[in-house]
C-alpha positions as CSV (number, residue, x, y, z in Angstrom):
1,X,-23.8,47.2,19.9
2,X,-22.9,46.9,16.2
3,X,-25.4,44.0,15.9
4,X,-28.2,46.0,17.5
5,X,-27.5,48.9,15.1
6,X,-27.5,46.6,12.1
7,X,-30.8,45.0,13.2
8,X,-32.3,48.5,13.6
9,X,-31.0,49.5,10.1
10,X,-32.4,46.3,8.5
11,X,-35.7,46.9,10.3
12,X,-36.0,50.4,9.0
13,X,-34.9,49.4,5.4
14,X,-37.6,46.7,5.4
15,X,-40.1,49.2,6.8
16,X,-39.2,51.6,4.0
17,X,-39.7,49.0,1.3
18,X,-43.0,47.8,2.7
19,X,-44.3,51.4,3.0
20,X,-43.2,52.2,-0.5
21,X,-45.0,49.2,-2.0
22,X,-48.1,49.9,0.1
23,X,-48.3,53.5,-0.9
24,X,-47.8,52.7,-4.6
25,X,-50.5,50.0,-4.5
26,X,-52.9,52.0,-2.4
27,X,-52.4,55.1,-4.6
28,X,-52.5,53.4,-8.0
29,X,-55.4,51.1,-7.4
30,X,-58.0,53.8,-6.7
31,X,-56.4,56.1,-9.3
32,X,-56.9,53.5,-12.0
33,X,-60.4,52.5,-10.9
34,X,-61.6,56.1,-10.3
35,X,-59.8,57.3,-13.4
36,X,-61.4,54.6,-15.5
37,X,-64.9,55.2,-14.1
38,X,-64.6,58.9,-14.5
39,X,-63.4,58.6,-18.1
40,X,-66.2,56.2,-18.8
41,X,-68.8,58.5,-17.2
42,X,-67.2,61.5,-19.0
43,X,-67.4,59.7,-22.3
44,X,-71.0,58.8,-21.8
45,X,-71.8,62.3,-20.5
46,X,-69.9,63.9,-23.4
47,X,-71.8,61.8,-26.0
48,X,-75.0,62.9,-24.4
49,X,-73.9,66.5,-24.4
50,X,-72.9,66.3,-28.1
51,X,-76.2,64.6,-29.0
52,X,-78.1,67.2,-27.0
53,X,-76.3,70.0,-28.6
54,X,-76.9,68.7,-32.1
55,X,-80.6,68.0,-31.2
56,X,-80.9,71.6,-30.0
57,X,-79.1,72.9,-33.1
58,X,-81.4,70.9,-35.5
59,X,-84.5,71.9,-33.4
60,X,-83.6,75.5,-33.6
61,X,-83.0,75.4,-37.4
62,X,-86.2,73.3,-37.9
63,X,-88.1,76.1,-36.1
64,X,-86.4,78.7,-38.2
65,X,-87.2,76.9,-41.5
66,X,-90.8,76.1,-40.5
67,X,-91.2,79.7,-39.5
68,X,-89.7,80.8,-42.8
69,X,-92.2,78.7,-44.7
70,X,-95.2,79.7,-42.6
71,X,-94.3,83.3,-42.8
72,X,-94.1,83.2,-46.6
73,X,-97.3,81.3,-46.8
74,X,-98.9,83.8,-44.4
75,X,-97.8,86.7,-46.6
76,X,-99.6,85.1,-49.6
77,X,-102.7,84.3,-47.5
78,X,-102.8,87.9,-46.5
79,X,-103.0,89.0,-50.2
80,X,-105.6,86.3,-51.0
81,X,-107.7,87.3,-47.9
82,X,-107.5,91.1,-48.4
83,X,-107.7,91.4,-52.2
84,X,-110.4,89.9,-54.5
85,X,-109.9,87.8,-57.5
86,X,-110.8,90.7,-59.8
87,X,-108.2,92.9,-58.2
88,X,-105.4,90.3,-58.3
89,X,-106.0,89.2,-61.9
90,X,-105.0,92.7,-62.9
91,X,-101.3,92.4,-63.6
92,X,-100.7,96.0,-62.7
93,X,-102.1,95.4,-59.2
94,X,-100.3,92.0,-59.0
95,X,-97.0,93.7,-60.0
96,X,-97.6,96.3,-57.3
97,X,-98.1,93.6,-54.7
98,X,-94.9,91.8,-55.7
99,X,-92.9,95.0,-55.5
100,X,-94.4,95.6,-52.0
101,X,-93.4,92.1,-50.9
102,X,-89.8,92.4,-52.3
103,X,-89.5,95.8,-50.7
104,X,-90.5,94.3,-47.4
105,X,-88.7,90.9,-47.5
106,X,-86.1,91.3,-50.2
107,X,-85.9,89.1,-53.2
108,X,-87.2,86.0,-51.3
109,X,-90.4,86.3,-53.4
110,X,-89.4,85.8,-57.1
111,X,-92.8,86.2,-58.7
112,X,-96.6,86.0,-58.2
113,X,-99.2,84.3,-60.3
114,X,-103.0,83.9,-60.4
115,X,-104.2,80.6,-61.8
116,X,-107.7,79.6,-62.7
117,X,-109.1,76.2,-61.8
118,X,-108.4,74.8,-65.2
119,X,-104.6,75.5,-64.6
120,X,-104.2,78.6,-66.8
121,X,-102.1,81.4,-65.3
122,X,-104.3,84.4,-66.1
123,X,-102.1,87.0,-64.4
124,X,-98.3,87.0,-63.8
125,X,-95.8,89.4,-62.1
126,X,-92.2,88.6,-62.2
127,X,-89.0,88.4,-64.3
128,X,-89.9,85.4,-66.4
129,X,-92.2,85.2,-69.4
130,X,-94.7,82.9,-67.9
131,X,-98.0,84.6,-68.8
132,X,-100.8,82.2,-69.8
133,X,-98.6,79.3,-68.7
134,X,-100.5,76.0,-68.3
135,X,-100.1,74.2,-65.1
136,X,-103.0,71.7,-65.2
137,X,-100.7,68.7,-65.5
138,X,-98.2,70.0,-63.0
139,X,-97.9,67.9,-59.8
140,X,-97.8,70.9,-57.5
141,X,-101.0,72.4,-59.1
142,X,-103.0,69.2,-58.7
143,X,-102.0,69.0,-55.1
144,X,-102.6,72.7,-54.5
145,X,-106.2,72.3,-55.8
146,X,-106.9,69.7,-53.2
147,X,-105.7,71.8,-50.2
148,X,-106.5,75.3,-49.0
149,X,-102.8,76.1,-48.4
150,X,-99.9,74.3,-50.1
151,X,-96.1,74.4,-50.1
152,X,-94.6,72.3,-52.9
153,X,-91.3,70.4,-53.1
154,X,-88.3,71.9,-54.8
155,X,-88.5,71.3,-58.6
156,X,-87.1,72.9,-61.9
157,X,-90.4,73.6,-63.7
158,X,-90.8,75.7,-66.8
159,X,-88.0,78.1,-65.8
160,X,-85.3,75.4,-65.5
161,X,-84.2,76.6,-62.1
162,X,-84.7,75.0,-58.7
163,X,-87.6,76.7,-56.8
164,X,-90.7,75.8,-54.9
165,X,-94.2,77.2,-54.8
166,X,-96.3,78.6,-51.9
167,X,-100.0,78.6,-53.0
168,X,-103.3,79.6,-51.5
169,X,-106.6,78.4,-53.0
170,X,-109.8,80.5,-52.9
171,X,-113.2,80.7,-54.5
172,X,-114.7,83.4,-56.7
173,X,-118.2,83.2,-58.2
174,X,-118.3,79.5,-57.6
175,X,-115.0,78.8,-59.3
176,X,-111.7,78.0,-57.6
177,X,-108.6,80.0,-58.2
178,X,-105.0,79.9,-56.9
179,X,-102.7,82.7,-55.8
180,X,-99.1,81.3,-55.9
181,X,-95.7,82.7,-55.2
182,X,-92.2,81.4,-56.2
183,X,-89.7,81.3,-53.3
184,X,-86.1,82.0,-54.1
185,X,-84.1,78.8,-53.8
186,X,-80.8,80.6,-52.9
187,X,-82.4,82.3,-49.9
188,X,-84.1,79.1,-48.8
189,X,-80.9,77.0,-49.3
190,X,-78.8,79.5,-47.2
191,X,-81.0,78.6,-44.2
192,X,-79.7,75.1,-44.3
193,X,-76.1,75.9,-45.5
194,X,-75.6,77.9,-42.3
195,X,-75.9,74.7,-40.2
196,X,-72.1,74.0,-40.0
197,X,-70.1,72.5,-37.1
198,X,-66.5,71.4,-37.2
199,X,-65.0,70.3,-40.5
200,X,-67.5,67.7,-41.6
201,X,-70.8,68.8,-40.1
202,X,-73.5,69.9,-42.6
203,X,-77.2,69.7,-43.2
204,X,-79.6,69.1,-46.1
205,X,-83.3,68.6,-46.6
206,X,-84.9,65.5,-48.2
207,X,-88.5,64.9,-49.2
208,X,-90.4,61.6,-48.7
209,X,-88.8,60.1,-51.8
210,X,-85.3,60.9,-50.6
211,X,-84.8,63.7,-53.1
212,X,-82.8,66.7,-52.1
213,X,-84.7,69.9,-51.4
214,X,-81.5,71.8,-50.8
215,X,-78.0,71.6,-52.2
216,X,-75.8,69.3,-50.0
217,X,-72.3,70.4,-49.1
218,X,-70.8,67.0,-50.2
219,X,-71.7,64.5,-52.9
220,X,-74.2,62.1,-51.4
221,X,-75.9,59.2,-53.1
222,X,-79.5,59.1,-51.7
223,X,-80.3,55.8,-53.3
224,X,-77.9,54.0,-50.9
225,X,-77.7,53.6,-47.2
226,X,-77.9,55.1,-44.7
227,X,-80.3,57.9,-46.0
228,X,-83.1,55.8,-47.5
229,X,-82.9,53.4,-44.5
230,X,-82.9,56.4,-42.1
231,X,-86.0,57.7,-43.8
232,X,-87.7,54.3,-43.7
233,X,-86.7,53.8,-40.0
234,X,-88.3,57.0,-38.8
235,X,-90.9,56.3,-36.2
236,X,-91.0,59.7,-34.8
237,X,-93.6,62.4,-34.3
238,X,-93.5,65.6,-36.2
239,X,-91.9,67.5,-33.3
240,X,-89.4,64.8,-32.3
241,X,-85.7,64.9,-33.0
242,X,-84.1,61.6,-34.0
243,X,-80.3,60.9,-33.4
244,X,-78.5,57.8,-34.6
245,X,-74.8,56.8,-35.2
246,X,-74.0,54.6,-38.1
247,X,-71.0,53.4,-40.0
248,X,-71.0,54.6,-43.6
249,X,-69.8,52.7,-46.6
250,X,-66.5,54.6,-46.4
251,X,-65.9,53.0,-43.0
252,X,-66.3,56.3,-41.1
253,X,-68.8,56.4,-38.3
254,X,-71.3,59.3,-38.8
255,X,-73.8,61.0,-36.6
256,X,-77.2,61.7,-38.1
257,X,-79.8,64.0,-36.6
258,X,-83.2,64.3,-38.3
259,X,-86.3,66.4,-37.8
260,X,-89.4,66.6,-39.8
261,X,-90.4,69.8,-41.7
262,X,-93.6,71.0,-43.4
263,X,-95.9,68.7,-41.4
264,X,-93.7,65.7,-42.1
265,X,-93.4,66.2,-45.9
266,X,-89.7,67.1,-45.6
267,X,-86.9,65.8,-43.5
268,X,-84.1,68.1,-42.2
269,X,-80.9,65.9,-41.8
270,X,-77.7,66.9,-40.1
271,X,-74.6,64.7,-40.7
272,X,-71.2,64.8,-39.1
273,X,-68.3,62.4,-38.7
274,X,-68.2,61.0,-35.1
275,X,-64.5,61.6,-35.0
276,X,-65.0,65.2,-35.8
277,X,-67.9,65.6,-33.3
278,X,-66.0,64.0,-30.5
279,X,-62.6,65.5,-31.3
280,X,-62.5,67.5,-28.1
281,X,-63.2,64.4,-26.0
282,X,-60.3,62.6,-27.7
283,X,-58.0,65.4,-27.0
284,X,-59.2,65.4,-23.4
285,X,-58.6,61.7,-23.2
286,X,-55.0,62.0,-24.5
287,X,-54.4,64.8,-22.0
288,X,-55.9,62.8,-19.2
289,X,-53.7,59.8,-20.0
290,X,-50.6,62.0,-20.1
291,X,-51.6,63.5,-16.7
292,X,-52.3,60.0,-15.3
293,X,-48.8,58.9,-16.5
294,X,-47.2,62.0,-15.0
295,X,-49.3,61.5,-11.9
296,X,-48.1,57.9,-11.6
297,X,-44.5,59.0,-11.8
298,X,-45.2,61.6,-9.2
299,X,-46.8,59.1,-7.0
300,X,-43.8,56.8,-7.2
301,X,-41.4,59.7,-6.5
302,X,-43.5,61.0,-3.6
303,X,-44.0,57.5,-2.2
304,X,-40.2,57.0,-2.1
305,X,-39.7,60.4,-0.5
306,X,-42.6,60.1,2.0
307,X,-41.5,56.5,2.9
308,X,-38.1,57.8,3.7
309,X,-39.4,60.7,5.7
310,X,-42.0,58.5,7.6
311,X,-39.4,56.0,8.5
312,X,-37.0,58.8,9.7
313,X,-39.9,60.2,11.8
314,X,-40.6,56.8,13.2
315,X,-37.0,56.4,14.1
316,X,-37.0,59.9,15.7
317,X,-40.3,59.0,17.4
318,X,-38.7,55.9,18.8
319,X,-35.9,58.0,20.2
320,X,-38.3,60.6,21.6
321,X,-40.4,57.9,23.1
322,X,-37.9,57.3,25.8
323,X,-37.6,61.0,26.5
324,X,-41.4,61.3,26.7
325,X,-41.6,58.5,29.2
326,X,-39.2,60.5,31.3
327,X,-41.3,63.6,31.0
328,X,-44.4,61.7,32.0
329,X,-42.6,60.5,35.1
330,X,-41.5,64.1,35.8
331,X,-45.1,65.2,35.3
332,X,-46.2,62.7,37.9
333,X,-43.5,63.9,40.2
334,X,-44.7,67.5,39.8
335,X,-48.2,66.5,40.7
336,X,-46.9,64.7,43.8
337,X,-44.8,67.7,44.7
338,X,-47.9,69.9,44.4
339,X,-49.9,67.6,46.7
340,X,-47.0,67.4,49.1
341,X,-46.6,71.2,49.1
342,X,-50.3,71.6,49.9
343,X,-50.0,69.1,52.7
344,X,-46.9,70.8,54.2
345,X,-48.6,74.2,54.0
346,X,-51.6,72.8,55.8
347,X,-49.4,71.3,58.5
348,X,-47.4,74.5,58.9
349,X,-50.6,76.5,59.5
350,X,-51.3,74.7,62.8
351,X,-48.0,75.4,64.6
352,X,-47.9,78.9,63.2
353,X,-51.4,79.6,64.6
354,X,-50.3,78.2,68.0
355,X,-47.1,80.5,67.9
356,X,-49.3,83.6,67.3
357,X,-51.7,82.6,70.1
358,X,-48.8,82.0,72.5
359,X,-47.3,85.3,71.6
360,X,-50.6,87.0,72.5
361,X,-50.7,85.1,75.8
362,X,-47.1,86.2,76.6
363,X,-48.1,89.8,75.8
364,X,-50.9,89.5,78.3
365,X,-48.5,88.2,81.0
366,X,-46.2,91.1,80.3
367,X,-48.9,93.4,81.4
368,X,-48.6,92.2,85.0
369,X,-46.9,94.6,87.4
370,X,-43.9,92.5,88.1
371,X,-42.9,92.5,84.3
372,X,-43.7,96.2,83.8
373,X,-40.7,97.2,85.8
374,X,-38.4,94.8,83.9
375,X,-35.5,96.5,82.0
376,X,-36.1,94.2,79.0
377,X,-39.8,95.0,78.7
378,X,-39.3,96.9,75.5
379,X,-37.2,94.2,74.0
380,X,-39.9,91.6,74.9
381,X,-42.6,93.7,73.4
382,X,-40.6,94.2,70.1
383,X,-39.9,90.4,69.9
384,X,-43.6,89.6,70.4
385,X,-44.6,92.0,67.8
386,X,-42.1,90.5,65.4
387,X,-43.4,87.0,66.2
388,X,-47.0,88.1,65.4
389,X,-45.9,89.9,62.2
390,X,-43.9,87.0,60.9
391,X,-46.6,84.5,61.9
392,X,-49.2,86.4,60.0
393,X,-46.8,86.6,57.0
394,X,-46.2,82.8,57.2
395,X,-49.9,82.2,57.4
396,X,-50.5,84.4,54.4
397,X,-47.9,82.6,52.3
398,X,-49.3,79.2,53.2
399,X,-52.8,80.4,52.5
400,X,-51.8,81.5,49.0
401,X,-49.9,78.2,48.5
402,X,-52.9,76.2,49.6
403,X,-55.2,78.3,47.4
404,X,-53.1,77.7,44.3
405,X,-52.5,74.0,45.1
406,X,-56.3,73.3,44.7
407,X,-56.0,72.9,40.9
408,X,-59.0,70.6,40.7
409,X,-61.3,73.4,41.9
410,X,-62.8,74.6,38.6
411,X,-66.0,76.2,40.0
412,X,-67.0,79.4,38.2
413,X,-67.0,82.4,40.5
414,X,-66.6,86.2,40.4
415,X,-62.9,87.1,40.1
416,X,-61.3,90.6,40.1
417,X,-58.4,90.1,37.7
418,X,-56.3,93.0,39.2
419,X,-56.4,91.5,42.7
420,X,-55.5,88.1,41.3
421,X,-52.6,89.5,39.3
422,X,-51.3,91.4,42.4
423,X,-51.4,88.2,44.4
424,X,-49.5,86.2,41.8
425,X,-46.8,89.0,41.5
426,X,-46.4,89.0,45.2
427,X,-46.1,85.2,45.2
428,X,-43.4,85.3,42.5
429,X,-41.5,88.3,44.0
430,X,-39.0,86.1,45.9
431,X,-38.1,84.1,42.8
432,X,-37.9,87.3,40.8
433,X,-35.5,88.8,43.4
434,X,-33.2,85.8,43.2
435,X,-33.2,86.0,39.3
436,X,-32.5,89.8,39.4
437,X,-35.9,90.4,37.6
438,X,-38.2,93.4,38.3
439,X,-41.9,92.8,37.9
440,X,-43.9,95.9,37.0
441,X,-47.7,96.0,36.9
442,X,-49.9,98.5,34.9
443,X,-53.4,97.6,35.9
444,X,-56.4,99.5,34.6
445,X,-58.7,100.6,37.4
446,X,-62.3,99.6,37.9
447,X,-62.2,96.6,35.6
448,X,-65.5,94.6,35.6
449,X,-65.3,91.2,37.4
450,X,-64.9,88.0,35.4
451,X,-67.0,84.8,35.8
452,X,-64.2,82.2,35.7
453,X,-62.5,79.5,37.7
454,X,-60.0,81.4,39.9
455,X,-57.6,78.5,40.3
456,X,-57.4,78.0,36.5
457,X,-56.8,81.6,35.9
458,X,-54.1,81.6,38.6
459,X,-52.5,78.6,36.9
460,X,-52.4,80.4,33.5
461,X,-50.8,83.6,34.6
462,X,-48.5,82.1,37.2
463,X,-47.2,79.8,34.4
464,X,-46.6,82.8,32.1
465,X,-44.7,84.7,34.8
466,X,-42.6,81.7,35.8
467,X,-41.7,81.1,32.1
468,X,-40.6,84.7,31.8
469,X,-38.5,84.4,35.0
470,X,-36.9,81.2,33.7
471,X,-36.0,82.9,30.4
472,X,-34.3,85.7,32.3
473,X,-32.7,83.9,35.2
474,X,-29.2,84.2,33.8
475,X,-29.1,87.9,32.9
476,X,-32.1,89.4,34.7
477,X,-34.5,91.9,33.2
478,X,-38.0,93.3,33.5
479,X,-41.5,91.8,33.3
480,X,-44.4,94.0,32.6
481,X,-47.9,92.8,33.5
482,X,-50.7,94.9,32.0
483,X,-54.5,94.7,32.2
484,X,-56.9,96.7,30.1
485,X,-60.3,96.6,28.5
486,X,-60.6,95.6,24.8
487,X,-64.2,95.6,23.7
488,X,-66.1,92.9,25.5
489,X,-62.9,91.3,26.7
490,X,-60.3,91.9,29.4
491,X,-56.8,91.7,28.0
492,X,-53.8,90.7,30.1
493,X,-50.3,91.0,28.7
494,X,-47.2,89.5,30.2
495,X,-44.1,91.0,28.5
496,X,-40.4,90.4,29.2
497,X,-37.2,91.7,27.7
498,X,-35.5,88.3,27.7
499,X,-33.7,86.5,24.9
500,X,-37.0,85.8,22.9
501,X,-38.3,82.7,21.2
502,X,-36.9,81.5,17.8
503,X,-39.5,81.9,15.0
504,X,-39.3,78.2,14.2
505,X,-40.5,77.4,17.7
506,X,-43.5,79.9,17.8
507,X,-45.7,77.6,15.7
508,X,-45.2,74.7,18.3
509,X,-45.1,76.8,21.5
510,X,-48.6,75.5,22.6
511,X,-48.0,71.8,21.6
512,X,-48.0,69.3,24.4
513,X,-44.6,68.1,25.6
514,X,-42.8,70.8,23.5
515,X,-40.2,72.5,25.5
516,X,-36.9,74.3,24.9
517,X,-35.8,73.9,28.5
518,X,-33.0,71.4,29.5
519,X,-34.0,67.8,30.3
520,X,-35.5,67.7,33.8
521,X,-36.2,71.4,33.9
522,X,-39.6,71.5,32.1
523,X,-42.3,69.0,30.9
524,X,-43.6,71.0,27.9
525,X,-47.1,70.9,29.3
526,X,-47.5,74.3,30.9
527,X,-48.4,76.4,27.9
528,X,-50.5,73.6,26.4
529,X,-52.6,73.5,29.6
530,X,-52.8,77.3,29.6
531,X,-54.0,77.2,26.0
532,X,-56.7,74.7,26.8
533,X,-57.9,76.6,29.8
534,X,-58.2,79.9,27.9
535,X,-59.9,78.2,25.0
536,X,-62.4,76.6,27.3
537,X,-63.3,80.0,28.7
538,X,-64.0,81.2,25.1
539,X,-60.9,83.4,25.1
540,X,-57.7,83.8,23.1
541,X,-54.0,83.5,23.8
542,X,-51.2,84.4,21.4
543,X,-47.5,85.1,21.6
544,X,-45.3,87.6,19.8
545,X,-41.5,87.3,20.2
546,X,-38.4,88.9,18.6
547,X,-35.0,87.3,19.2
548,X,-32.9,89.6,21.5
549,X,-35.8,91.9,22.2
550,X,-38.3,89.9,24.3
551,X,-41.5,88.0,24.4
552,X,-45.1,89.1,24.9
553,X,-48.0,86.8,25.8
554,X,-51.4,88.3,25.3
555,X,-54.5,86.7,26.9
556,X,-58.1,87.8,26.1
557,X,-60.8,86.7,28.6
558,X,-64.4,87.4,27.6
559,X,-66.7,89.3,30.0
560,X,-69.8,87.5,31.2
561,X,-72.9,88.2,29.1
562,X,-75.6,90.3,30.6
563,X,-78.1,87.5,30.6
564,X,-75.6,85.2,32.4
565,X,-75.0,88.0,35.0
566,X,-78.7,88.5,35.6
567,X,-79.2,84.7,36.0
568,X,-76.4,84.5,38.5
569,X,-77.8,87.5,40.4
570,X,-81.2,85.8,40.5
571,X,-79.6,82.6,41.8
572,X,-77.8,84.5,44.5
573,X,-81.0,86.2,45.5
574,X,-82.9,82.9,45.6
575,X,-80.1,81.4,47.7
576,X,-80.2,84.3,50.2
């Protein structure tokens, strides 16, 4: 015996160890693979998201800057198109137009000037003393004379301050003239300074020669890489956004996003350290690694706990296996007993029928004159009547027993639930009497018929009544069987005032082979079969129980749909 126990203990210890290793390997392998794949995909997706966000940011500011330039150029075009050279060369009129522009747009427009084709500024309005200034050798003037509309690069010029020119060329009396406006550098520079993300992200504008058109946030040497190379590597269209990642001379990896401005004459560049741009991803990566580490510890812990529990359950299942085998045997015995009972009932019916017939024949003989004068005639008549009564009762009992024993008959037929309940109560009355139990019925009248299998419904409610009787066989009690309408269902309640069912058992009450009865008393299949029958009908069955108060089983059986009833009526008519 000790050797057998030791072998079982070694077996379960080995099983625990193998399950622990299996769970750890099976859990860690997909976690590492999936985690690695997810992190890789997340990294790629996050990089794409950051690039897309920066592209959108640069695209938005590119549109804002281009709109700013075009709006200012449009304002000057409006003046050139709506006022003549003679009007604008009048400094009083030009000053009035400058004041109107500054009133409308603020100090974005610094000054206005009208310049002849030989480069002499013949009219000026603004804060500087630039009257009669000569621009014939100025680079911006020479370019402006070649184009109808012109926006210059940022330069210092005569005033010694960074600015740029917006100019419109027009003709008057066969001679060309230019209306130009100076745009405030501070207002223009603020459009680019506002492009800030994180701690190291900033933007600036370069011209084709790599010269700054705005003031950069940090000191940048444009004669070195990567800016000149970046400009030379541009193979983009005017509307395309170009994103690259390169390592700077400082050793830091930077992200550069570029977009062309002013029809390709300028380049808007956004620069940010990659470590700053992807800081959220790195934090997420650290958190993910910590979570994976904690998850790994959790897996090991749970693997150990679950392995112990599973092995304990296996051990308990091994013990329950023997009991279940006994229950299966008992279930087979019950089926055999049912068949035997049906056969006995059938056999009893034949001699009972003969007894009743013979009693009738004796009654006919007693009508002869020689028996009419017998002193015991009344006693004979009483005995014959008793024989007929008991014979009919015996026949009725065997008929009900046969009717219930035909459990394989699942044909759908019309069933009056009240009549069926009364039959079952009468069938159980003798057992109830022995158990000192009173069965009361409260049946709602004129309930519509059900379209169900009569034998299956009998099996359900007889099982519920027998369970209630078994629960109260020691102390007795009362069983109340109630029927009533609930919407499109008929509800049947079987309530007893027995000891009740523990709350821990209620969740398993309909599980196969679950029983609280002593070994050999029950199989644990009755309520499971009842549950399956009711569910197959489309109904519901539930239980409510309070310890020391009693138990109530409630069954809802759906009424037949009108279409089904009409189809059955048509079938019956066709059959007739």
